[in-house]
N, C-alpha and C positions, 0 to 999 in steps of 0.2 A: 504493500500500500504506500509506503514511504517513497519507493522508487517511482510509482505512478504519479504521486503528487509532485515530485521533483520534475518529472517530464512535463507535466501540465504547466507548472510554474515557468519552466524554461520556455515553453511554447508561447505562453502569454507575454513574457518579457520580450522575447524576440519580435512577436507581432506588434507590440506597443512601440518598440524601438523603430521598426521599419515603417509603421504607420506615421510616426512622428516625422521621419525624414522624407516621406513620399513627396513627389513633386505635385501631386494632385490628390485631394481628399474630399470627403463630403463637405467639409467646412467651407470649401471654395465655391460651392454651388450657390448662386444668388437666389433670392426669392423668385419664384416662377409665377408669371402672369397667367399661365395656362395650367390648370390642375386636372384636366381631363385624364381619366385613367388610360394607361397604355398597355399594349399587349406585346409580349416578347416570345419569339419562337426559339426553342433551345433543344439540343439533342439530349436524349435520356442519358442519365449517368451522374457521376460524382459532381461535376461542375454545376449542373442544373440544380441538384439538391442543395449544394452550397449556396447558390444564388437565392433559392427560395427560403432557406432557413436562416441565412445570415445577412447577405448584402441587400436584398430587396426590402426586407423590413426596415433596415436602417435608412435606405433611400426614401422610403415612404414617410418615415418619421421626420426626416429632414425637409422634404419638399411638399408633403401632403398629397403626393401623386401615387395612387394605387397602381400596382403592376401585376397584370395577369400573365401567367406562364403557360404556353402551349408546349408541352413536352412530347417529342416525337422521335421515332427512329430515323437514322440517317437515310435509309432507303426510301422513305416517304417524304423527306424534308423538301427536296427540290420541287416535286410536283405539287405538294401542298401549298407552298408559298407562291410558286409561279402562277398557279390558278387564281389565287387571291389577288396577285399583282395585276393580272390581266383584267380582272373585274374592277379594280380601282376604287374599292369601297372603303379603304382604310381599315381593313381587317387586322393587319399586323403593323405595329409601329417600328419594332426592331426585328430585323431579319437575321437569321442564322444561315451561314453559307460555308460551303467547302470552297477552297481557293479557286478551283477550276470554274466556278460559276461567276466569279467576281466581275470579269470584263463582260461577260454575257449580260448580266443584269444591268450593269452600268451603261452599256451601249444602248439598251432598251429604255433607259431613263428610269429604271426601277429603284435605284439607290441614289441618295443625295450626296454630292461631293462634300467631304468634311470641311473644306475651307469655306464653302457657302454657309454651312451651319455655324461655323466659328464666327464669321463676320456678322451673323444675325444675333448670336446669343452670348458670345464671349467678349468681355470688355476690351481685351487686346486683340481680338479678331484672329487674323492669320498668324500673327506672331505667337499667340498663345498656343495655337494648334501645333505649329512647328516645334516649339519648345516641348510640348507634350509628347510628340512622336519621336524625338531624338533617341530615347533609349531602345526603340524598337529596331529589329533587324531590317536593314534596307531591302534584303531579298524578299521578305514577306510583304513589306509595303509596296515594292515594285509589282509583285504578283497581284496585290489587291487594289492597284491603281488603274485608272483609265485615263488615257491621254495625259499621263504624268500627274494626275490628281488622285490622292488616296480617297477611297470610298468606304473603307471598312477598317476596323481595328481588330487585329487577330488576338486570340486568347490561347489557342492550343496548337503548338507547332509539332508537325509529324515528320520532320526531316529524318532521314534514315541513318542507321549506324549498323555495324556488325556486332551482334551480341554473341559471345563465345565463352566456352568453359575454360577460363584461365587456369584452373587447377589441372586440367588435362594438358594444356599447352606447356605448362611449367613442370610437368612430371618428367623426371630424369630418364626413365625407361622409354616413355613416348618420344621424348626429344631425340634420344639415341637411335631408336628404331626408325624414326622419320628421316633422320640425316643419312642413315645407311641406305634407305630405300630410294630417296629422292635427291640426295646430294646437296641439300641446303638446309638451313636451320628452320625449325618449326616456329613460325611467328604468324600473326594475323595476315591473311592473304592480301597482297597488294593488287592482284589482278585475278581474273577468272581462271587462268591457267593454274596458279597456285591454289586457288579455291578448289579446283577439281582434284588436285593432288591430295589436299587435306580431306576432302569429302570421301575419297576412296580409302584413305588411310584410317580414318576413324570409324568407318562402317564395319561393325563386328556382329558376330552371331552369339546367341546365348551360349554361355560356357567359355567363350573367349576371354582373355584377360584385357582389362581396360584400366590403366593406371595401377597395374600390378594386382588387380582384384578380378575374380571371375564374374562375368555378367550373368544376371538372373533373367535377362530378356535380350532380345535383339536390340542393337544400338546403331544409330545412323549418323553419318557425317553431317547432314544438313537438315534444317527445317526450311521449307520454301512455301510461300503462299500460293500454292499451285492449283487452287480451285477455280471454278468458273465465276470469279468475283473480280471486282475492279483492281484488287491489289496485285494480281499477276501482271497487269500492265505496268504498275509502278516498278516491279522488278525488271521487266523487259526494258522499260525506259532508262533505268539506271545503267543497265548493261549497254544499251545502244549509245547513250551519251558518252560512256567511257570508251567506246570504239570510234568516237568522232562523228557519230550520226545523229539523226533526229527524225521525228515523224514528219515534220514540216519546218521549213526555215523562214524566219522573217527577213525581209530585205528592206533596208533603210536608204533614204537619199542623203545628200550632203548636209541637209538640215536636221538629220537624225529623225526624220519622219518615216513612219512605216508606210511603204508603198504597195507591197504585195508579199505573198508567200510563195515559196518554191517547194514543190512536193516531188520526191524522187519517183520516177516511173517504176524502177525496181530498187527497193530499199535494201541495199547490200548489207548494211549494218544490222538491219532487222533479221535478215536471213542468218547472219553469223550469230546473232543473239539467240535465235531459235535453236541453232545447233548446240550452242553452249548450254542453254537451258535444258535441253533434252538429256545431255550428258550428265548434268548436275542432278537431274531427277532420279537417275539410277541409284543415287546414294542418299536420297531424301526420305524422310518419314512418309510412308504411304498415306495418301489422302484421297478424299472424294471431291465432288464438285463444290462442296461447301467449305473446303479447307482453306482458311484465310488467316488473318492476323491473330485472332484469338487461339486458333488451333496451333499455329506456329509458336506463339509465346508459350502455350501450354506444353508443347513438345520439349522446349528448353527447360521449363519449370519442373517437369516431372522426370527429367533425366533420360529422355529418349534420343537426344541429338547433341552434337558437339557445338554446332555453329548455326545461328540464324543470321545469314550474311546480309540480308536486306531487311533488317528489322526497323520498324518505326520506333524512334527513341522515346516517343510518348508511351510506349509499352514496356519501358525498362522495368518499372515496378512489377509488372506481370512476369517478365523473364526472371527477375531477381528472386522469385520464390524458390528457385532451385537451391538457393543457399540454405533455406529452411527444410526443403524436402530431401535433399541428398547430403548425407554426412561428408564434410570435407570439400563440397563443391564451392567454387568461387566464380562469380560472373565477371567477365571483362567486356570492354567495348572498344572498337576500333572503327576507322572509317570503312565504308563499304569497299569491296574489291573494285578497283577502277576509279575510286574517289569521286564519283559523280552520283551522290545520293538523290533519290527522289525528295522533293521538298514541297512544302505548302503549309497551310494552316486552316483551322476553322476560325471564323470571324463573325462579327456583328456589324450591321449597317442600318442606317435609318431609311425607311421606305419612303418613296416619293409621295404616297398618299396617306402618310401618318396624320392622325387627328391631333397629335400633340408632339410635333417635331422638337419643340423646345425641351420638354422633359426627356424625350428619347435621346437627344444629343447629350444631355448631362448624365443620363444613366449609362450611355455608351462610354463616356470618359471614365466614369466611376468603375465600370466593369473592367476597364483596361488599366486601371491605376496600379502603382507598385503594390499597394496593399492587397489588391485582388489577385495579381499575378503571383505574389509571394504565397498567399494562402493556397492558390492553385498548385504551386510547386510542392508545398508541404503535403498536399493530398495525392501526389503522384503524377501530376500533369507536367508536360514539357512546356515551360513558359516561352513567351515571344519577346520578352524584354531582356536586353543585354545586362542591365543593372541587377536584375533578379538572378539570371543564370550565373553571373560572376560574383554573386554575393559571397562573402568570406565563409559564412556558415554552411555553404553548400560545397565547399572544397574538401579534398582529401577524403577521409573516412566519415566525415560528418554527414549525416543524412544520406549515406550512400544508397540506401534502399530506394530512395526516391530520386536522388540527384546524381547517381553514378554515371549517367550518360550526358550530363550537362556540358562538360568540357568538349566532348566529341560533337555535340550538337552545335556548340558555339563555333567551332572550327568550320563545320559544314555550312552553317548559315552564312558566315563571313565569306566563304569561298563563292557562294552563289549571289553575293550582293547585287551586282549588275549583270552577271552572267545569265540570270533568269530571262533577260531580255534578248538573249542570243539564240534561244530555241523557241519554236512556235508554240510549244506546249503552254507557255505562260504569257503569250502575247496575243493569241487569237481570241476573238469575242465569241467563238463558236465551240469552245472546248466542251461546254455542257452537252453538245450533240456529238462531237467527235469522240469524246472519252469512252462512251459505251461501245463504239465500234472498235476502238483499240483493245478493249477488254476481250471482246468476242474473238478478235483476230489472234491475240496473244495466247488465249487459252487453246484455240484450235491449232495454232502452230506448235504448241507444247506437246501435242499428241503425236506419238511415233508413226501413226499410219496416215498422216496428212501431208499434203504438198505445200511447204512453207512459201515457195515462190508464188504459187497461185493465190495463196491467202493474202500475201502482202501486196501483190499487184492489185488485187481487188480492193484491199484496204486503201491504197493510195488513191484509187479512183473515187472511193467514197469520201475520203478527206477533201479532195478537190471539189466534189459535188456539194458537200455540206458548206464548205467555206465560200464557194461561189454563189450558193443559193441563200445562205443565211448570214454570212459574214459581211463585215463592212468593206473589206478590200478583197481583191481577187487572189486566187491561187493558180499558179502556173506550173507547167511541167519542169522538173529539173532533172536533166539526164546525168550530168556530172557536177560534182561540187569540189572545187579545188581547195 
């Protein structure tokens, strides 16, 4: 009991310290002229419960504005909100989005530029907003911007990292055996060739030795998100980018204005990625069409696999359970093989038809404050603010169960700062429509009995059609990219 009280007191002290030094807090919200209740859409889970139980009651007490929460699953979130936005009846004041929808909704006028709101409601206008956004990763703000103007504030960053069993990599017997077999030291893979070596090496049968102990079950080198779900596309995208490719390329003029997209007729990097993925699958935990991030994290947590090479770092706390489940296990994190992790975030934005944009704007700022992101981090989320990620109490062994991947995420996010603008994935306004096609193609190409060339030629045609039919600018054929 004494230990529990000490932990709680420590948490309270840390929370108070960081609330005090936060750049923005409830105290800075001025009296609101509009107290019409607002409605917020949020994904089911820890963050939504934290909002409902802690932040929203405090916001209401400060402003007098009641906040209704529509909690929904990610699979229904896009359709639910898009339908309401098409009707234009002000059903939702604050929208919840996956990064891929940001430019889609902004180009349709569904979300309000944050600068426009700041000029209306913040005393210092644009200056106040710029100061507020400084701690956020540029990569995420670039993804969530439209024509250079941010439209949303991110709260959950899902940049990828490689989660691996550090205890196995550091075992002397495993290191010696790996060196004898492959001729180089056993360390986190820098590329997919090394990953394939490690996948083969760590795949064992029941009764084989692993770290000097006999296995009681089959063990696999990898956990991959290999189901017929969006996440397989994120793995393929990471591999394709590391090979120097892309699904579509943005082309800019001398004024740095986006003029058109180029789509490869035959996506050679996608073909190579399919070949790599099929080889990796031979050494991955068997899965069905539903096998995605939860299943991959669970495979690591329950001691079924050595490496989750394309893990979302916001699932670190899920992978970390291996340290409680398997005696002697220790989880490590590295950059993904190829060093081009999938990146993005979940975010909130103010809808164009909000019945109370004033309150929606201030709640948006409150939900993205240091205080909020700090609480989110302590709950196991992967924050989007550099000042939270690099806070002293999250370094080293402190809070490693929730913050163990923060440093790796920090490096990955900084790498993508402006590079997100160099691939079409984060620059097209049509990704909401293109993304499902990528998913279907990647899953089909991962199957051993399919023709990858035919799949990806057909995919390129669909990308061009969708971009030219629904996008703001055209997509052209790109035969060769120098």
